[in-house]
C-alpha positions as CSV (number, residue, x, y, z in Angstrom):
1,M,56.8,-30.8,42.6
2,T,59.7,-33.0,42.4
3,L,60.8,-35.5,39.9
4,L,60.2,-38.2,42.5
5,D,56.8,-37.0,42.9
6,L,55.9,-36.8,39.2
7,T,57.0,-40.1,38.3
8,Q,55.0,-41.5,41.0
9,L,51.8,-39.3,40.5
10,F,51.7,-39.3,36.4
11,D,53.3,-42.7,35.7
12,T,50.8,-43.5,33.3
13,D,49.0,-41.8,30.4
14,D,45.7,-42.2,32.0
15,K,46.8,-40.2,35.2
16,C,48.2,-37.5,32.7
17,R,44.8,-37.2,31.0
18,E,42.9,-37.1,34.3
19,I,44.6,-34.0,35.6
20,L,44.5,-32.0,32.2
21,T,40.8,-32.8,32.3
22,K,40.2,-31.7,35.6
23,L,42.4,-28.4,34.6
24,R,40.7,-27.7,31.2
25,W,36.9,-28.4,32.5
26,P,37.1,-27.6,36.2
27,R,33.0,-27.4,36.1
28,G,32.8,-30.8,34.1
29,V,33.8,-31.8,30.4
30,E,32.0,-29.9,27.7
31,C,32.4,-29.9,23.9
32,P,34.7,-27.3,22.6
33,R,32.6,-26.5,19.5
34,C,28.8,-26.4,21.0
35,K,29.8,-26.0,24.6
36,T,27.1,-28.7,25.5
37,Q,28.1,-31.2,28.7
38,D,26.1,-33.8,27.1
39,V,29.4,-36.3,26.1
40,L,30.5,-39.6,26.4
41,W,33.5,-41.1,26.8
42,I,35.2,-43.5,24.6
43,Q,37.7,-45.5,26.8
44,S,39.3,-47.4,23.5
45,R,40.3,-44.1,21.8
46,K,40.6,-41.9,24.9
47,Q,38.3,-39.5,23.8
48,F,35.1,-37.7,24.1
49,D,32.1,-38.0,22.1
50,C,29.7,-34.9,21.5
51,R,26.0,-36.1,21.8
52,E,25.1,-33.1,20.2
53,C,27.3,-32.2,17.4
54,E,29.1,-35.5,17.1
55,Y,32.2,-33.7,17.5
56,Q,35.1,-36.2,19.1
57,F,37.8,-34.5,21.0
58,S,40.3,-35.2,23.9
59,A,41.6,-33.4,26.7
60,T,44.4,-32.1,24.7
61,S,42.6,-31.1,21.5
62,G,43.0,-27.7,20.7
63,T,45.7,-27.0,23.0
64,I,49.3,-26.5,23.2
65,F,49.8,-30.1,23.5
66,N,47.6,-30.5,19.9
67,D,49.3,-33.1,17.2
68,S,52.0,-34.4,19.5
69,H,53.3,-37.6,19.1
70,L,55.3,-37.3,22.4
71,P,53.9,-39.3,25.6
72,L,52.4,-37.1,28.0
73,Q,54.8,-38.2,30.6
74,T,57.5,-36.9,28.5
75,W,55.6,-33.4,28.3
76,F,55.1,-33.5,31.8
77,M,58.7,-33.9,32.6
78,A,59.6,-31.2,30.4
79,V,57.3,-28.8,31.7
80,L,58.7,-29.6,35.5
81,L,62.4,-29.1,34.2
82,L,61.2,-25.7,32.6
83,V,59.4,-24.3,35.7
84,E,61.9,-25.5,38.3
85,A,64.9,-24.0,36.4
86,R,65.4,-20.3,37.7
87,K,67.9,-19.6,35.1
88,G,66.2,-21.4,32.2
89,F,66.6,-24.9,30.6
90,S,68.1,-25.0,27.0
91,A,66.8,-27.0,24.1
92,N,69.9,-29.0,24.3
93,Q,69.9,-29.8,28.0
94,M,66.2,-30.9,27.3
95,K,67.4,-33.0,24.4
96,R,70.0,-34.9,26.6
97,T,67.6,-35.3,29.5
98,I,64.6,-36.4,27.9
99,G,66.0,-38.2,25.3
100,V,64.3,-36.5,22.1
101,S,65.9,-34.8,19.0
102,Y,67.2,-31.3,19.1
103,K,64.5,-30.1,17.1
104,T,61.9,-31.6,19.0
105,A,63.0,-30.6,22.3
106,W,63.5,-27.0,20.7
107,Y,59.8,-26.9,19.7
108,L,58.7,-28.5,23.0
109,C,60.2,-25.9,24.8
110,H,58.6,-23.3,22.8
111,R,55.0,-24.6,22.9
112,I,55.7,-24.5,26.8
113,R,56.4,-20.9,26.6
114,A,53.6,-20.1,24.5
115,A,51.4,-21.1,27.0
116,M,53.3,-18.8,29.8
117,K,52.2,-15.7,27.7
118,E,49.9,-14.3,30.1
119,A,47.0,-12.3,28.1
120,D,45.3,-11.2,31.6
121,R,47.5,-9.2,33.7
122,P,46.2,-6.9,36.4
123,M,47.7,-3.5,36.7
124,L,50.8,-2.6,39.1
125,D,50.3,-0.5,41.8
126,G,52.0,0.6,44.9
127,T,55.5,1.1,44.7
128,V,56.7,0.2,41.1
129,E,60.3,0.3,39.5
130,M,61.0,0.7,36.0
131,D,64.3,0.3,34.2
132,E,65.9,-0.7,30.9
133,T,68.7,-3.1,29.8
134,Y,70.2,-4.2,26.6
135,I,70.6,-7.8,25.5
136,G,73.4,-9.1,23.2
137,G,77.0,-8.3,22.5
138,R,79.0,-5.5,21.0
139,H,78.3,-4.7,17.5
140,K,80.8,-2.7,15.1
141,G,80.0,-0.8,12.1
142,A,78.7,2.5,10.3
143,G,75.8,4.0,12.0
144,L,75.9,2.0,15.3
145,R,75.8,5.0,18.1
146,G,74.3,6.0,21.3
147,R,72.6,4.2,24.0
148,G,72.2,0.2,23.6
149,A,73.5,0.7,19.7
150,G,73.1,-2.7,17.9
151,K,71.7,-4.5,20.8
152,E,68.2,-5.6,21.8
153,T,66.2,-3.5,24.3
154,V,64.4,-5.0,27.3
155,I,62.0,-2.9,29.4
156,G,61.4,-4.2,32.9
157,I,58.5,-3.1,35.2
158,R,58.4,-4.8,38.7
159,Q,56.1,-3.8,41.4
160,R,57.8,-4.2,44.7
161,S,56.6,-7.6,46.7
162,G,54.5,-8.0,43.1
163,D,54.8,-8.8,40.0
164,L,57.5,-8.7,37.3
165,R,56.9,-7.9,33.4
166,F,59.4,-7.7,30.9
167,F,59.1,-6.5,27.4
168,H,61.4,-6.6,24.0
169,A,60.9,-2.9,23.0
170,S,61.7,-1.2,19.7
171,D,63.4,1.8,21.3
172,V,63.5,3.8,24.5
173,K,61.8,6.9,23.5
174,A,59.7,8.7,25.6
175,G,56.5,7.7,23.4
176,T,57.5,4.0,24.0
177,L,58.2,3.8,27.7
178,A,54.8,5.8,28.1
179,S,53.0,3.2,26.2
180,Y,54.3,0.8,28.4
181,I,53.2,2.7,31.5
182,R,49.9,3.4,30.4
183,E,48.9,-0.6,29.6
184,N,51.0,-1.9,32.9
185,I,50.7,0.8,35.6
186,S,47.6,1.8,37.5
187,E,46.6,5.3,37.4
188,D,46.2,4.8,41.6
189,V,50.2,4.0,41.7
190,D,51.8,5.2,45.0
191,V,55.0,6.0,43.0
192,I,57.2,4.8,40.1
193,M,61.2,4.8,40.6
194,T,63.4,5.0,37.6
195,D,66.9,6.0,36.9
196,D,68.0,9.4,35.7
197,F,67.7,8.5,32.2
198,S,66.4,11.5,30.3
199,S,63.5,9.8,28.3
200,Y,61.5,9.2,31.7
201,P,60.3,12.5,32.6
202,F,58.8,13.0,29.3
203,A,57.5,9.6,29.4
204,M,55.8,10.2,32.6
205,K,54.1,13.3,31.1
206,K,52.7,11.5,28.3
207,A,51.4,8.6,30.3
208,G,49.6,11.1,32.5
209,V,51.4,10.3,35.6
210,A,52.0,13.1,38.1
211,A,55.7,14.4,38.6
212,T,55.1,14.0,42.5
213,K,54.6,10.2,41.7
214,H,57.9,10.0,39.8
215,K,61.1,9.5,41.6
216,R,64.5,9.2,40.3
217,I,67.9,7.8,41.4
218,N,70.9,9.4,40.0
219,H,73.0,6.4,38.7
220,S,75.1,8.9,36.3
221,S,76.6,10.4,39.8
222,G,77.3,7.2,41.4
223,V,74.4,7.0,43.5
224,Y,72.3,3.8,43.7
225,V,70.1,3.8,46.7
226,D,68.6,7.3,48.6
227,G,66.4,6.1,51.4
228,D,63.8,3.9,49.5
229,I,64.4,5.4,46.3
230,H,66.5,2.7,43.9
231,T,65.5,0.6,41.1
232,N,67.7,-2.4,42.7
233,T,64.4,-4.8,42.6
234,V,64.0,-4.6,38.7
235,E,67.7,-4.9,38.6
236,S,67.9,-7.9,40.1
237,A,65.5,-9.4,37.7
238,F,67.7,-8.2,35.0
239,S,70.6,-10.3,36.4
240,L,68.5,-13.3,36.7
241,L,67.6,-12.9,32.8
242,K,71.0,-12.4,31.7
243,R,72.5,-15.1,33.9
244,G,69.8,-17.4,32.0
245,I,71.4,-16.0,28.6
246,V,74.7,-16.5,29.4
247,G,74.7,-19.7,31.2
248,S,71.6,-21.5,30.1
249,W,70.3,-20.4,26.8
250,H,73.6,-19.0,25.4
251,K,72.3,-17.7,22.3
252,V,68.7,-16.2,21.8
253,S,67.4,-14.7,18.7
254,A,65.8,-11.4,18.3
255,K,62.4,-12.8,16.9
256,H,62.2,-15.4,19.7
257,L,63.5,-13.1,22.8
258,P,59.7,-12.3,23.9
259,A,59.1,-15.8,24.4
260,Y,62.0,-16.3,26.6
261,L,61.1,-12.8,28.3
262,D,57.4,-14.4,29.1
263,E,59.1,-17.5,30.3
264,M,61.5,-15.8,32.6
265,S,58.5,-13.5,34.0
266,F,55.9,-16.4,34.5
267,R,58.5,-18.2,36.4
268,F,59.8,-15.5,38.5
269,N,56.1,-14.4,39.5
270,R,55.3,-17.9,40.7
271,R,58.7,-18.8,42.4
272,K,57.1,-19.1,45.8
273,R,54.2,-21.2,44.7
274,A,54.1,-24.7,45.6
275,D,51.3,-25.2,42.7
276,I,53.8,-23.8,39.7
277,F,53.6,-27.1,37.9
278,V,49.9,-27.5,37.7
279,D,49.3,-23.8,37.1
280,T,51.6,-24.4,34.1
281,L,49.5,-27.2,33.0
282,R,46.6,-25.2,33.3
283,H,47.7,-22.8,31.0
284,M,48.7,-25.2,28.4
285,V,45.1,-26.5,28.2
286,T,43.9,-23.3,27.9
287,A,46.1,-21.7,25.5
288,L,46.0,-21.9,21.7
289,P,48.2,-24.1,20.0
290,L,51.5,-23.4,18.6
291,T,52.2,-25.0,15.0
292,F,56.0,-25.6,13.8
293,E,54.9,-23.5,10.7
294,N,53.9,-20.6,12.5
295,L,56.9,-20.9,15.1
296,T,59.4,-20.9,12.0
297,A,57.2,-18.5,9.6
298,E,60.1,-15.9,9.4
299,P,63.7,-16.1,9.3
300,N,65.4,-15.8,12.5
301,A,67.1,-12.4,13.2
302,S,70.8,-12.5,14.3
303,S,71.3,-14.3,17.4
304,I,72.1,-12.5,20.7
305,A,75.0,-13.4,22.8
306,N,77.2,-12.0,25.4
């Protein structure tokens, strides 16, 4: 999907609503409340009227688009810009490109990211790489010592020739790493590749991974590839994430870091799909709405910047 395609295919509100309706109800429109398909279309209000419970609703009711005053053509433009930007698209750039205020652009981007958080994810198998990285500039002060001190921890798990997952972790203790292994990696995995960080053997044991299925590359000795043993696949994804923070977003708060990780992994896993734009719209009409109050409910933590 190109910008030219977008402006030709979805140049009216009716065309935008038509595709959202098909994506939300592929088997036919049904009432969100009573689930009946006995509904009428009210053209003058661009709404459906349920004959059973008399609930009136539209294709955007109760979705990420809910209560937005922006034209759907503007929404569609923002979605395309976000999904086609390999290193992310900042709210400031969105503001300039689609002609809205910074607050509107920031909220718009976060609503799209909220739809990119995938609830149902299959377990990873085959050959899986796992690594950790640290996001943020240097922090000086008493008590800030050790691995990644004063920075935010990101765990990366990537199946070779498969999906990528990013997680904002509280620490890199064996118990924490083990929980990510149990929740994301199949018991039938062929092998898990990690570096020689000391927590990984204990994490594998806690997660019930056989020692024979865990292979390590000795980075501390300057070895980065030993036959097929390496973590270069997940590390390349980390590089893309960091280029996004440095080159596109510039600053990311610790509070909202998980949303940016969801965006990056969602886009990365669909980078070769021709329907990434439509698939994102499909997630947007099935995800729960995100209100501005919920988005800003807690004070932002200090910004993360390299």
